[in-house]
C-alpha positions in Angstrom: -34.1 190.2 -83.4 -31.1 188.8 -85.5 -29.5 186.5 -82.6 -26.3 188.2 -84.0 -24.1 187.4 -80.1 -20.1 187.8 -80.3 -19.6 186.4 -76.7 -17.9 182.4 -76.1 -21.1 180.6 -75.0 -20.7 179.7 -70.9 -22.7 178.7 -67.9 -22.9 180.2 -64.2 -22.0 184.1 -65.3 -23.1 187.0 -63.9 -24.9 189.5 -65.3 -26.5 193.0 -64.7 -27.6 196.9 -66.2 -25.1 199.7 -66.2 -25.7 203.1 -68.3 -28.6 201.4 -70.0 -26.1 198.8 -71.0 -26.4 194.6 -70.4 -23.9 193.3 -69.2 -22.2 189.6 -68.6 -19.5 189.0 -66.7 -17.3 185.9 -66.6 -18.6 182.4 -66.2 -17.6 179.1 -67.0 -16.9 178.0 -70.5 -14.1 178.3 -73.3 -12.1 181.0 -74.3 -10.9 182.4 -77.2 -8.4 179.7 -77.3 -11.5 176.8 -76.8 -9.8 175.8 -73.2 -13.0 175.2 -70.9 -12.4 177.3 -68.3 -13.8 179.6 -65.7 -13.9 182.9 -66.9 -13.0 186.9 -66.4 -13.9 189.0 -69.3 -16.7 191.6 -69.6 -19.2 191.8 -72.4 -21.8 194.7 -73.1 -24.8 195.2 -75.6 -27.1 197.8 -76.1 -29.8 196.0 -78.3 -28.7 191.8 -77.6 -27.8 191.7 -81.5 -24.7 193.3 -81.5 -22.1 192.4 -78.1 -18.7 194.4 -77.5 -15.8 192.8 -75.7 -15.1 195.5 -72.6 -12.1 193.6 -71.4 -10.5 190.2 -72.1 -9.5 190.1 -68.1 -11.3 192.4 -64.6 -9.8 193.0 -61.8 -11.5 190.1 -60.2 -10.3 186.4 -60.5 -11.8 183.9 -63.2 -15.1 182.9 -61.7 -18.0 181.7 -62.2 -21.3 180.8 -59.6 -20.8 183.6 -58.0 -23.7 186.1 -57.4 -24.3 190.1 -58.6 -26.7 192.8 -57.8 -26.7 196.3 -58.2 -26.9 198.3 -55.0 -25.7 202.1 -54.4 -25.7 202.0 -57.8 -23.0 199.9 -58.7 -23.0 195.9 -59.5 -21.9 193.7 -56.1 -19.9 190.3 -57.3 -19.9 188.3 -54.6 -18.3 184.4 -54.4 -18.5 181.9 -57.0 -15.6 179.8 -57.6 -12.2 179.3 -60.2 -14.2 175.7 -62.0 -17.0 174.4 -61.9 -18.8 173.4 -58.9 -19.8 169.9 -60.5 -16.3 168.7 -61.2 -14.2 167.9 -58.1 -11.9 170.8 -57.2 -12.3 174.4 -57.9 -11.8 177.2 -55.3 -14.9 178.8 -53.5 -14.2 182.5 -52.8 -16.2 184.6 -50.7 -14.3 187.6 -51.8 -16.9 190.9 -52.9 -16.3 193.1 -55.9 -17.8 196.6 -57.1 -17.8 198.2 -60.0 -19.9 201.2 -61.4 -19.3 200.8 -65.0 -18.4 197.3 -65.5 -15.2 197.5 -66.4 -13.5 198.8 -63.6 -13.9 196.6 -60.4 -12.7 198.1 -57.0 -11.9 195.1 -54.3 -14.2 195.7 -51.7 -13.7 192.2 -49.0 -11.1 189.8 -49.6 -11.0 186.4 -50.0 -10.7 184.5 -46.4 -12.1 181.3 -44.8 -15.3 183.2 -43.7 -15.5 184.2 -39.9 -18.4 186.4 -38.3 -18.5 189.5 -40.1 -17.8 187.7 -43.6 -20.1 184.9 -45.3 -18.0 181.5 -45.5 -17.2 180.7 -49.4 -19.6 179.5 -51.6 -21.6 179.3 -55.1 -24.8 179.0 -56.2 -25.9 181.7 -53.9 -28.2 184.5 -54.4 -27.8 188.0 -54.0 -30.7 190.9 -53.1 -31.4 194.3 -52.4 -33.7 195.7 -49.5 -33.8 198.2 -46.3 -30.9 200.2 -48.4 -28.3 196.5 -47.2 -27.3 193.9 -49.5 -27.9 190.5 -48.5 -26.2 187.3 -49.6 -28.2 184.2 -49.4 -27.8 180.3 -49.3 -25.6 178.8 -51.4 -23.3 175.4 -51.5 -20.2 175.5 -49.6 -17.0 173.6 -51.2 -18.3 170.5 -48.4 -21.4 170.3 -51.1 -23.3 171.0 -48.2 -26.6 173.8 -48.9 -26.3 176.7 -46.2 -29.7 178.5 -45.4 -27.4 181.7 -44.0 -28.9 185.6 -44.9 -25.5 187.8 -44.5 -26.4 191.6 -45.0 -24.8 194.6 -45.5 -24.2 196.9 -41.7 
């Protein structure tokens, strides 16, 4: 392991494995112009040493502190915020996106205020798969209250 990593340092990103490649999407850190912000880039590697920029701007809005997991042969991304949730003012999301190849993302659910059929906007929540369902759980709400809700696909 040579320690070579090409993507910009970041926190609160999404990662996953597609087609035997490790992927990193979004997060919060510096962009190519050294501006600290939420990101929506996509990077991948076969070996952990050499990273390839797959997209400098994916279809989903720049975000950090969302969650992601593999479900039905796709990576699913849910929620997050357009800025560091430790600072005042970011917009929280509850949209859901999916990709089968790491580059092309499709929006599954739009960003809403949340209702009886869609979880409310949140950050730092969990995602898991069990019994052929995708689950979203917990997280921090825009009010900074913690959620103990558990949502699932039908």
